[in-house]
N, C-alpha and C positions, 0 to 999 in steps of 0.2 A: 336183620340189622338194616337200618335206613342208610342208604348210600346216596346222599344228596350231591356229592361231588360228581358222581356218574351222571346224575340227572342234569346238572349244569353243563357238563361237557357234552352230553348228547344234544342238549338244546343248542349249544353254540355250534356244533358240527352241522346240525340240521339247518341252522340259520345260514351258514356258509354255503351249503349245497343248494338250498332252495333259492337263495338270492343271487347265486353266481350267474345264472342265465340272464338276469336282468341287464347286466353290464357286459354282455359278451361282445357287443359291437362297440364302436367308439362312444365314449361318454358324452351324453347330450348336454351336459353343463360343465362350466369351468369356474374355477375360483383362484384367486391369489391371496386369499385370506390367511394363509398360513395354518399351522397346526391348531386344531381345536381340542380342548380338553373337556371331556364329558363327565360330569358328576352324576353317577348312577346311584345304586343302592348297595346293600350288603351283598357280597359274593354269595350266590346261592338263592338270592331273592329275585322277585319278578323284575325289578327295575334294571338289574344288571343284564338279564337276558333281553329285555326290551331295548335297552341302549345298544347292545351288541347287534341285534337284528336291524335296528334303524341305521346304524353307522356302517354295517356291512353293505346295506342298500346304497347309502350315500357314497361310500368309498368307491363303489363300482360304477357310479353314474355321475360323479362330479370330479372332473379332471383337476388335479392339483390339490385335492383335499387329503390331508393327513390328520390323524386323530389318535388320541389315547383315551381309554375309558378307565375311570378311577372309582373306587368305592365311595359312597357318600350316604346321605340320608335326607329326609324331608326338612329337617331343621337346618342342617349344615349346608345343603346345596345352594340355597339362596345367598348365604354368606360367602360361599366360594365364588359364585358368579359375580356378585356385587364387588367383591374384593379383587377380582382378576385372577384367582387361582384356577378358575374354570371358565369356559365360554358358553357352555350349554349344560342344562341340568334337567333331571326329572324332579317333579315336585308335586305336592298335594296343594289343592287350591286353598285349603285352610292355612297352611304354612306360608304360601305365597302372599296371601292377604295380610297376614301378620307381619311378614318381612317388609313388604312394600310400605306399610303404614307405621312401622316401628312399634308394633304391639308385642307383649310378652310371648315367647321368651327372649325376644330381640330387644336390644338396648337403643337402637337408632333405626331410622328409616332407610330403606334400600331403594332409592328412586330410579336406579338404572336397570331394573329388571323388566324384561319384556316377554310377553307370551307368544308362543308359536302355535300350539294347538292343544285342545283338550282331547284326551283319549275317549271321553264319553263313557267312562266306566269307573266304578268306585271300588276301593278296598274296604272290607269290613273287618272290624276288630274281632278276633277269635280268641276268647279266653279259655284255652284248653287246660284241662286238669285230668290227671290220671284217674281212671275209674276206680282204682284201688285206694285212692286217697280217702281218709275218713270224713271229709267234708265234700259237699256237692254243689255249693253255691256261695256267692259272696256273703249272703245273709248268715250262713253257718260259719264261715270263716270269721266274721266279725263277732257273732254271738259267742263263739267258743274262744275267741282270741287265738286262733289256731296259728302255730308257727310255720307258716307256709314257706316252702322253698320254691321261688318263682324266678323265671328269667323273662325279661321284657325286651330283649334285643339291644342292639348297640345304641349307646348314647348318641344323641344328635340326629336320630332318625325320626321320621314322622310317626312310625308305628310305636316306637318307645314312648314318645310324648303322649300319644293317644292312650296307651296302656297306663301310663302314670296318672293321667287325668281321670281316666275311667275308674281306676282302683281307688283313688282318693274320693271321687264322687260317690262310691259305693261303700265308703267307710274303711277300706283296706289300703290306706296310703302306704307308701314306702316306709314312712316313719313308724306307722303302727305295726306293720309286718315285722320290722326289725325289733321293735319294743316287745313284741310277743315271742321273740326268740327265733323268728324265721329269718330268711335271707332273700335279698333281691340282687340278682346278678344281671350282667349286661353282655351277653355273648353275641357274636355275629349270627346272622339269621340261621344258616344251616347248622352251625355249631350248637345253637340253643335247641333246635329240634332234635339233633342227635343226642344231646345231654338228657332230654326228656325220654327218649327211647331207651337210653341206658339206665334210667332211673336215678340220675344224679339230681334231678329237680322234679317237683310234682306238678308244676304248672308252667306253661309257656303262653304268654299273652302278647300278641302283636297283630298286625293287620296285613291282609293280602286279599286278592280277589277270591271269590268263592271257588272252591275246588282247584286251588293252585296246586301244582305238582308236589310242592313240599307238604302241604296239608293233607293231600290225598294219601301220600306215602306214610305220613305220620299216623293217621288213624288206622292204617292197615298193619302198622308195626306194633302198636300197643292199643289196648282198650282205653278209650278216652271219653270224657264228657266235655261239653262246651257250656260254660256258664253264661246265663243271661245277665245283662245289666238291668237294674231297676228302671222303671219308666220315669221316675222322678230324676234319676241321674242322667238319663238320656235327654230329657227336656233341658236340664241344666247345662249339659255339654253342648247341646245345640244352640242354646241362647248365649252362652258365654264365649264359645270358640268357633261356632259355625259348622259343627259336625252335622252330617245327615243322620236321620233316623232310619234304621235298617232292620231287616229280619233275615236270618239264615233259615230257610224253610226246613221243616222236619224232613228227615231222611236224606238230607244233602250228603251227610257223612255216615259211614258205618257206625251203628250204635246210637245215632242221634234220632230219637223218636219224637221230639217236640221242637216247635219253632224256638229259635234263640233270638231274643231282642238285643240289639247292639247299635253301634254307631258306624258311620262310614265317612270316607273322604275321597274326592275325585282326583284322578291322575292328570297331569299336564306336562308338556315339554315347554321349557322356557329358555331364554338366552339373555345376553347383555345388549343394551341399546347400540353399542358400538360394533357389533358383529355386522359385516356387510349385508345390505338388503338383498343382493342377488343370491348370496349363499342361503339365507333364510328362506327366500322364495323357492329355491330349488328343493330345499329340505321339506318344506310344506307340501309342495306339489308332488314330489316323489312318494312321500308317505301315503297320501290319499290315493294316488294312481296305482300303487302296488300293494293295496290292502290284502289281496288274496294271498300273496307270498308271505306277508307279515303274519297273517292269521295262522298259516301253516307252521310258523315258528312258535307263536305264543297266542293262546286264546284271548288275551287281553285286548288284542287289536280288533276283535270281532265287531265291536260296537262303534268303531271309528266311523265318523260320518262327516264329510266336508260341510254339510249344511249345519252341523252342530259344533264344528271344530273351534269356532270363535265364541261360542256361547258359554256363559258361566265362568268366565275368566276374571279373576279379581285384580289383574294388573293390565296395563295397556298392551295392545298388540304391537309386535315388532312391525315396522313398515314393510318388510319383505313378506311376512305372513299376510298382512293386510292386503297387499297387492294381489295375492292369490285369491283371497276371499272375494275381492272386488271383481276379479276376472270371471269367477263362476257365479256371480250375482248374489252371493250371500250377504255382502255388505254393499249398500248402494252409495 
């Protein structure tokens, strides 16, 4: 049985232990900014663990900082920060670009969003399907009009939106699946994975970094296949929405003998323009200067690089982050 709750708790405990030594002496930074609300991801997903690791670090090194971390998603987090329900958020660059410019699924522009740093790593869409399912690919699902039971994660998340778009581009839209007698459900990240292990659904389509703890445990708990997206659909998704073109190399996961072609999107930390510059400066500097401790909590931090932290961001930099990049010579 897949116990993702234990995985999350273990990650959070490891975060606290590894980062505790960083703030053992007097905190080097101070703030009077008040409580910060951090819009993360689904409980059990990478964003929740990432946010916990970062703000454990910040809380021990920034005197006066208080915070709470709340579930969120790639689509909803920009809305929360723009609307004042959160002050900091995790985001995908694709969703931040759409939010800032008022592109679908957003109804208006969100001009107050500001970037802090790119994590310089991407999440790839993983279309998992049980090996026991009578279909092996999107082409077979469409050709047979197969009544697939699929979960694509919580509504309002970047992974769910990517799954929805990818399925539609491959002919298996939500509407088609339901018309063929199948079902599309939207569970929280770890719940969806658990439902697949228990056999309540046949497919789980969402995104995360390659070899995320959830995905590694998933393939060890049940025999799985990972379905490729067609090259035509990948080109379409890249052109229309800005997704990256990606490959999950063969033998990345148990039972995966061939490369899987898919799409990707890059992770970033962002905030509101009115969050004080001194706080954002401290957050930016602390993250890059404590990379080793962060990597010990979650592998997603492994590719963090101050030289690339300001690159590829589709929204303006926050002045506090910009100050750090100028100090180290990344921005002239």
